[in-house]
C-alpha positions in Angstrom: 31.5 -31.0 -28.8 29.4 -34.1 -28.3 28.3 -36.1 -31.3 24.7 -35.5 -32.1 22.5 -38.5 -31.1 19.2 -37.4 -32.7 17.6 -34.9 -35.0 15.5 -32.9 -32.5 16.7 -29.4 -31.8 16.3 -27.7 -28.4 13.6 -25.4 -29.7 11.6 -28.4 -30.9 12.1 -30.1 -27.5 11.0 -27.0 -25.5 8.0 -26.5 -27.7 7.0 -30.2 -27.5 7.3 -30.1 -23.7 5.3 -26.9 -23.4 2.6 -28.0 -25.9 2.2 -31.4 -24.0 1.8 -29.7 -20.6 -0.6 -27.0 -21.8 -4.1 -28.6 -21.5 -7.6 -28.2 -20.1 -6.2 -27.0 -16.8 -5.7 -23.6 -18.4 -9.5 -23.1 -18.4 -9.7 -23.8 -14.7 -6.7 -21.7 -13.7 -8.6 -18.5 -12.7 -11.0 -20.5 -10.5 -8.2 -22.5 -9.0 -6.3 -19.3 -8.3 -9.3 -17.9 -6.4 -9.5 -21.0 -4.3 -6.1 -20.4 -2.9 -6.3 -16.6 -2.6 -4.7 -14.1 -4.9 -1.2 -13.8 -3.4 -1.0 -17.3 -2.0 -2.2 -18.7 -5.4 0.5 -17.0 -7.3 3.1 -18.3 -4.9 1.8 -21.9 -5.3 1.9 -21.6 -9.1 5.6 -20.9 -8.8 6.3 -23.5 -6.0 4.5 -26.3 -7.7 6.3 -25.5 -11.0 9.6 -25.9 -9.2 8.6 -29.1 -7.4 7.3 -30.8 -10.5 10.3 -29.6 -12.6 12.6 -31.2 -10.1 10.8 -34.6 -10.1 10.4 -34.6 -13.9 14.1 -33.9 -14.1 14.7 -36.9 -11.9 12.5 -39.0 -14.2 14.4 -37.8 -17.2 17.8 -38.8 -15.7 16.5 -42.0 -14.2 17.6 -44.1 -17.2 21.2 -43.2 -16.7 23.3 -46.3 -15.7 20.7 -48.8 -16.7 20.4 -48.2 -20.5 23.2 -50.6 -21.1 21.1 -53.4 -19.6 18.6 -53.2 -22.4 16.3 -50.8 -24.2 14.6 -48.7 -21.5 11.6 -47.2 -23.1 9.6 -45.6 -20.4 9.7 -44.7 -16.7 7.8 -47.9 -15.9 10.8 -49.9 -17.0 13.0 -47.8 -14.7 10.6 -48.5 -11.8 10.7 -52.2 -12.6 14.5 -52.1 -12.6 14.7 -50.5 -9.1 11.5 -51.5 -7.4 10.5 -54.8 -9.1 7.2 -55.8 -10.6 5.2 -53.8 -8.1 7.0 -50.6 -9.1 6.2 -51.2 -12.7 2.6 -51.9 -12.0 2.3 -48.9 -9.7 3.7 -46.6 -12.3 1.4 -47.9 -15.0 -1.7 -47.6 -12.7 -1.0 -44.0 -11.8 -0.1 -43.1 -15.3 -3.5 -44.6 -16.5 -5.3 -42.7 -13.8 -3.9 -39.4 -15.2 -4.9 -40.5 -18.7 -8.4 -41.5 -17.5 -8.8 -38.2 -15.7 -7.9 -36.3 -18.9 -10.4 -38.4 -20.9 -13.2 -37.6 -18.4 -12.4 -33.9 -18.4 -12.3 -33.9 -22.2 -15.7 -35.6 -22.4 -17.2 -33.1 -20.0 -15.7 -30.2 -22.0 -16.6 -31.6 -25.4 -20.2 -32.0 -24.2 -20.1 -28.4 -22.9 -18.6 -27.0 -26.1 -20.9 -29.1 -28.4 -23.9 -27.9 -26.5 -23.0 -24.2 -26.6 -21.9 -24.4 -30.2 -25.1 -26.0 -31.5 -27.2 -23.7 -29.2 -25.4 -20.6 -30.7 -26.1 -21.8 -34.3 -29.7 -22.7 -33.5 -30.2 -19.3 -31.9 -28.8 -17.5 -34.9 -31.1 -19.4 -37.2 -34.2 -19.0 -35.1 -33.6 -15.6 -33.5 -35.4 -13.6 -36.2 -38.6 -15.7 -35.8 -38.5 -15.7 -32.0 -40.1 -13.2 -29.6 -38.1 -12.6 -26.5 -37.9 -9.9 -23.8 -35.8 -6.9 -24.3 -32.5 -7.1 -22.5 -32.0 -4.1 -20.3 -28.3 -3.9 -19.3 -26.9 -0.8 -17.7 -23.4 -2.2 -17.7 -22.8 -2.8 -21.4 -19.1 -3.1 -20.9 -19.7 -6.4 -19.1 -22.8 -7.6 -21.0 -20.8 -10.5 -22.4 -20.1 -12.0 -19.0 -22.5 -13.3 -16.3 -22.7 -15.1 -13.0 -24.1 -18.7 -13.4 -27.0 -19.4 -11.0 -25.2 -21.9 -8.8 -22.6 -19.2 -8.1 -25.3 -16.6 -7.3 -26.1 -18.5 -4.1 -22.6 -17.7 -2.8 -23.2 -14.0 -3.0 -24.2 -11.9 -0.1 -27.3 -9.7 0.1 -25.6 -6.6 -1.3 -24.8 -6.9 -5.0 -21.7 -4.9 -5.9 -22.3 -5.0 -9.6 -25.2 -5.1 -12.0 -25.2 -8.8 -12.6 -27.3 -9.5 -15.7 -28.5 -13.0 -15.1 -32.0 -11.8 -14.0 -32.9 -10.9 -17.5 -32.0 -13.7 -19.9 -30.7 -13.1 -23.4 -32.5 -14.5 -26.4 -29.9 -17.3 -26.6 -30.7 -18.3 -23.0 -34.4 -18.3 -23.8 -33.9 -20.5 -26.9 -31.7 -22.8 -24.8 -34.5 -23.2 -22.3 -32.8 -21.5 -19.3 -35.3 -20.7 -16.6 -38.1 -22.6 -18.3 -40.0 -25.4 -16.6 -39.9 -28.8 -18.1 -43.5 -28.8 -19.3 -42.9 -25.5 -21.2 -39.7 -26.5 -23.0 -39.7 -26.9 -26.8 -38.6 -30.1 -28.5 -35.2 -28.7 -29.1 -34.8 -27.7 -25.5 -35.8 -31.2 -24.3 -33.6 -33.0 -26.8 -30.6 -30.7 -26.5 -29.7 -30.6 -22.8 -26.1 -30.0 -21.6 -25.9 -32.8 -19.1 -28.6 -35.4 -19.9 -28.5 -35.7 -23.7 -25.5 -34.0 -25.3 -23.0 -36.4 -23.6 -24.9 -39.2 -25.3 -24.9 -37.5 -28.7 -21.2 -37.2 -28.4 -20.9 -41.0 -28.6 -21.9 -40.8 -32.3 -18.9 -38.6 -33.0 -16.2 -40.0 -30.7 -16.7 -43.8 -30.5 -15.9 -44.5 -34.2 -12.7 -42.5 -33.8 -11.3 -44.3 -30.7 -11.7 -47.8 -32.4 -9.0 -47.0 -35.0 -6.0 -49.4 -34.6 -3.6 -46.5 -34.8 -4.3 -42.8 -34.2 -1.5 -41.6 -36.6 -4.0 -39.6 -38.6 -4.9 -37.4 -35.6 -1.3 -36.4 -35.0 -1.6 -34.1 -38.0 -3.9 -31.8 -35.9 -1.4 -31.3 -33.1 -0.9 -27.7 -34.1 -4.5 -27.0 -33.1 -3.4 -27.3 -29.5 -1.0 -24.5 -29.9 -3.5 -22.4 -31.8 -6.1 -23.0 -29.1 -3.8 -21.9 -26.3 -2.7 -18.9 -28.2 -6.3 -17.9 -28.9 -7.2 -18.3 -25.2 -4.3 -16.0 -24.2 -5.5 -13.4 -26.7 -9.1 -14.0 -25.7 -8.3 -13.3 -22.0 -6.2 -10.3 -22.9 -8.9 -8.7 -25.0 -11.6 -9.3 -22.4 -9.3 -7.9 -19.6 -8.5 -4.8 -21.6 -12.3 -4.2 -22.1 -13.2 -4.8 -18.4 -10.3 -3.2 -16.7 -9.0 -4.5 -13.4 -11.3 -5.2 -10.4 -9.3 -6.0 -7.3 -10.5 -5.0 -3.8 -8.4 -6.2 -0.8 -10.7 -4.5 1.7 -12.2 -7.3 3.8 -15.2 -5.1 4.8 -16.6 -5.3 1.2 -18.0 -8.8 1.3 -18.9 -9.3 -2.4 -16.0 -7.5 -3.9 -13.3 -8.6 -1.4 -10.4 -10.5 -2.9 -8.7 -12.6 -0.2 -4.9 -12.9 -0.5 -4.8 -16.4 1.2 -7.5 -19.0 1.7 -7.6 -22.5 3.3 -9.0 -24.0 0.1 -5.5 -23.9 -1.5 -5.4 -27.7 -2.0 -7.9 -27.1 -4.8 -5.1 -25.2 -6.6 -2.3 -27.6 -5.7 -4.3 -30.6 -6.9 -5.1 -28.8 -10.2 -1.4 -27.9 -10.6 -0.3 -31.5 -10.0 -2.1 -32.4 -13.3 -1.4 -29.0 -15.0 2.4 -29.5 -14.6 2.3 -33.3 -15.2 4.5 -34.6 -18.0 6.4 -37.3 -16.1 4.9 -40.2 -18.0 6.1 -38.9 -21.4 9.1 -36.7 -20.7 11.5 -39.6 -21.7 9.7 -40.1 -25.0 9.9 -36.4 -25.8 13.6 -35.9 -25.1 14.8 -39.2 -26.5 15.6 -37.8 -29.9 17.3 -34.7 -28.7 20.3 -33.8 -30.8 22.3 -32.7 -27.8 21.1 -34.7 -24.7 23.4 -32.6 -22.5 20.9 -29.7 -23.0 17.9 -31.7 -21.8 18.0 -30.2 -18.3 18.1 -26.7 -19.6 15.4 -27.3 -22.1 13.1 -28.9 -19.5 13.6 -25.9 -17.2 12.8 -23.4 -20.0 9.7 -25.4 -20.9 8.5 -25.4 -17.3 9.1 -21.6 -17.0 7.1 -21.0 -20.2 4.2 -23.2 -18.9 4.3 -21.5 -15.5 4.1 -18.0 -17.2 1.2 -19.1 -19.4 -0.8 -20.5 -16.5 0.0 -17.5 -14.3 -0.9 -15.0 -17.0 -4.3 -16.5 -17.8 -5.1 -17.1 -14.2 -4.0 -13.7 -12.8 -5.3 -11.6 -15.7 -8.7 -13.2 -15.9 -9.2 -13.3 -12.1 -8.0 -9.7 -11.7 -10.2 -8.2 -14.4 -13.3 -10.3 -14.0 -15.9 -7.5 -13.5 -18.4 -9.4 -11.3 -17.9 -11.0 -7.9 -14.9 -13.4 -7.9 -17.2 -16.0 -6.3 -18.9 -16.2 -9.7 -15.8 -17.5 -11.6 -16.5 -21.0 -12.9 -14.0 -23.9 -13.1 -14.4 -23.5 -16.8 -13.8 -19.8 -17.5 -15.8 -20.0 -20.8 -18.9 -20.8 -18.7 -18.9 -17.2 -17.5 -19.7 -16.0 -21.0 -23.1 -15.9 -22.7 -23.9 -18.1 -25.7 -24.1 -15.0 -27.9 -20.5 -13.9 -27.2 -18.7 -14.2 -30.5 -15.2 -14.6 -29.1 -16.2 -17.3 -26.7 -18.1 -19.1 -29.5 -14.9 -19.2 -31.6 -13.0 -20.5 -28.5 -15.5 -23.3 -27.9 -15.6 -24.3 -31.5 -11.8 -24.4 -31.8 -11.4 -26.3 -28.5 -14.2 -28.7 -29.5 -12.4 -29.6 -32.8 -9.1 -29.9 -31.1 -10.4 -32.2 -28.3 -12.2 -34.4 -30.8 -8.9 -35.0 -32.5 -6.8 -35.4 -29.3 -9.3 -37.7 -27.4 -8.5 -40.7 -29.7 -4.8 -40.3 -29.1 -5.3 -40.2 -25.3 -7.5 -43.3 -25.5 -4.9 -45.0 -27.7 -2.1 -44.3 -25.2 -4.3 -45.6 -22.4 -5.1 -48.7 -24.5 -1.4 -49.3 -25.3 -0.3 -49.1 -21.7 -3.2 -51.2 -20.3 -3.0 -53.9 -23.0 0.7 -54.2 -22.9 0.8 -54.5 -19.1 -2.1 -56.9 -18.9 -1.9 -59.0 -22.1 1.7 -58.3 -23.2 0.6 -56.9 -26.6 -0.8 -53.5 -27.6 -3.7 -55.0 -29.7 -4.8 -58.5 -28.5 -7.9 -58.4 -30.6 -10.7 -56.1 -31.7 -13.0 -57.6 -29.1 -10.6 -56.6 -26.3 -10.2 -53.1 -27.6 -14.0 -52.7 -28.1 -14.7 -53.8 -24.5 -12.1 -51.5 -23.1 -13.4 -48.6 -25.1 -16.9 -49.3 -24.0 -15.8 -49.2 -20.3 -13.9 -46.0 -20.8 -16.8 -44.2 -22.6 -19.1 -45.5 -19.9 -17.0 -43.9 -17.1 -16.7 -40.6 -19.1 -20.5 -40.6 -19.6 -21.2 -41.1 -15.9 -19.1 -38.1 -15.0 -20.4 -35.9 -17.8 -24.0 -36.6 -16.7 -23.7 -36.7 -12.9 -20.5 -34.7 -12.1 -19.7 -32.3 -14.9 -17.3 -30.3 -12.8 -13.9 -30.2 -14.4 -12.3 -28.4 -11.5 -13.2 -31.2 -9.1 -12.1 -33.9 -11.7 -8.8 -32.2 -12.5 -7.8 -31.6 -8.9 -8.6 -35.1 -7.7 -7.0 -36.8 -10.7 -3.9 -34.6 -10.4 -3.5 -35.2 -6.7 -4.1 -38.9 -7.0 -1.6 -39.5 -9.8 0.7 -37.0 -8.3 1.1 -39.0 -5.1 3.0 -41.7 -7.0 4.1 -40.4 -10.4 5.0 -36.9 -9.5 6.4 -37.2 -6.0 6.9 -40.8 -4.7 8.2 -42.9 -7.6 10.8 -40.3 -8.9 12.0 -39.8 -5.3 12.2 -43.5 -4.6 14.0 -44.3 -7.8 16.6 -41.5 -7.2 17.2 -42.6 -3.6 17.6 -46.2 -4.5 20.0 -45.3 -7.4 22.2 -43.3 -4.9 22.0 -46.1 -2.3 23.2 -48.7 -4.8 26.1 -46.5 -5.8 27.0 -45.7 -2.2 26.2 -41.9 -2.6 23.1 -41.6 -0.5 23.2 -39.1 2.4 20.7 -38.5 5.2 20.0 -35.0 3.9 18.9 -36.4 0.5 16.9 -39.1 2.1 15.0 -36.7 4.4 14.4 -34.2 1.6 12.9 -36.8 -0.7 10.9 -38.3 2.1 9.4 -34.9 2.6 8.5 -34.7 -1.1 6.6 -38.0 -0.8 4.8 -36.7 2.3 4.0 -33.5 0.5 2.4 -35.4 -2.4 0.3 -37.5 0.1 -0.8 -34.4 1.9 -1.9 -32.8 -1.4 -4.1 -35.8 -2.1 -5.6 -36.0 1.4 -6.2 -32.2 1.3 -8.6 -32.6 -1.6 -11.2 -34.4 0.7 -11.2 -31.5 3.2 -12.3 -29.0 0.5 -15.0 -31.0 -1.2 -18.0 -29.1 0.2 -16.3 -25.7 0.1 -15.2 -25.6 -3.5 
């Protein structure tokens, strides 16, 4: 038996890998599945899991043979060893792009959750003193879900279900939905999802990201697990209440569920980020007690992540009682403000993201400062300027492009070109070439992987107007 080299058990390693990969992509999975088509989407969930598992496995083993040359800390060091300075810089740039994409998505979602949470509380306080139209809903089993107005435009003339957006709830009225600007109350003008709430978020987040170390926030890591578990339960309960609604008859325009669609790059781009762990897999497995089990543990973690994504995506998509065209890229946007379970989900996710965002910004700052200045904390001035730029970018997206599906798929496809497909393949090929073990079959196979990653990124531009 090999001598233990660390204190981390296989269970801890698997859980850490699963917990790190499970993120905001979970909220977009039903929408992304619908973009590819029901059957084709499930197939891509499995295929992309396999491809990203293989390349992350290559990243994990890339340190073999060069650890004796010094302390190899991250994959960027491996890229420098095999590819030179440009390889190191490329790995850092694409790693930063993934982190920046995550920060933007977090800011958009935090704005969304903060808006809905405060609106819910405001409505609860003021509902008793507010006069609002009676809500007539013949389909009470689906009264908690609705089709947002932008999605309504995608529907045909024949409505298959009694969609309840025509008669707003009291919470929609208090939030100012369907009210002209000159008729809005002070609250409705001050508390707007895209124009003001992202700015209010600065008051909460900016003081937190200027901490020199985010160690305090690591104590809240368990919230991520709780949030994922709650979302799984949330989707399961809603599905049990709605029942399943799948219609594969192409003659029924509004209820038709296509099995394959040409918009599948929207899903593959999303999955490139959903399965992305390549920039931290070495850090997670470094303290494994039995390193020979790393490959097995990584595989188990990926299978668990794939099952979680597939479960949420398939169950929500299959049971959604309105037209599938109504499914939003944030599944919680399909629920009314007054739905208690979605309120709890938003509140938990808001608190979790407020504690995780400083850690993501810290990792971004660490990688950027170390690469550019050679130190992780050159001065408070440097850190403040960088944080100001990062918050500015997040604000621009939260105000002008608050579509997490679009942000996730472009960010995932972009960083996936290099960090998921190209760099792991190039490093592996070069390591085999240096040892004299490279074959034409391996070279062609990994060349195909690189082309696949490039095609995934290019494909995002062909589905921009259709998504």
